[in-house]
N, C-alpha and C positions, 0 to 999 in steps of 0.2 A: 326740645325744652328736657330743662333741666329740676333735679328735685335737692332735696337736702331733708334727712333723714335727721331728727332732734329724737337722741332716746334717751337722756342723763342732765345731771347737772355735778359738781364740782361747788365745796362749802367754799362760802365769800362769791358764789355766782351774783352779780350785779343785777337785779332787777329792774331800776328805773333803762339803766343802758340797752337792757334788753325791750324791753318794751318795744324803747325807738330802733331797733336797731330790728326790732319785728316790724314798723309801720314803714322806714325805709325801703328794707331791702322788701318787701314782699306786697306791701300799698294792702297792710292793712289800717282797717283803725286803730284808735287808742282802742277801742273797748275791745275788741278782737288780738290786738297786741298785746295787752294784759291778759287776755284770758288765758291766752299760748302760752302766754310769763308762764303761770297757774297751774295750768296743765304742765305743761315740764314738768315743776313746781314739783307736782303731785305724783311725777311715778308713770305720767302717760307717753307712749313713744310717739310720734307723727311726724306727716311729711307733708313739706309744701316747694308749691311749683314755684321755682324762679328764674322770669324772662329771661331773653342776653342783653339789661340793662346792665346789668351784672355778672362777674366771672365769677360762674362756684367756688372759687378759691380765694377769692376778697373776700366772699360772706364766713363762709366754712372758718379763716380765719377770726374773722372780728369776731365771732360768737364763741368762740375757741378764747380769744385771748378775758370773755367774761367771765369763763367757765361753763359756756355749754358745751352740752357733750351732740356732737353731731358731726354728719360724713356727708361726702354724695352718693345719691342714687341716681340708675337710669330712669323711671319709673317709679310712681307712688307704691308699687308693690313690687321693685325692681330690686338688683343686687347694687352689692354697692360697689365703684370705680379700686375703693384704694388694696 
């Protein structure tokens, strides 16, 4: 299983799109996706598991396009692939 580490955001981060992407890629409820978006905006760092439905590169690309700072990791507490 792949994981994505979220560790920050850039000015112009698109919150509404972020909620949608968390729902789509990580199968989170709207409430959980909203909470993750606001956790990121509050400066929290967290990782989420990504099943094999989507490529990790696709997910990273989509989140970076909206201003999220994220990278793939090997495990919830693992090291970066990059």
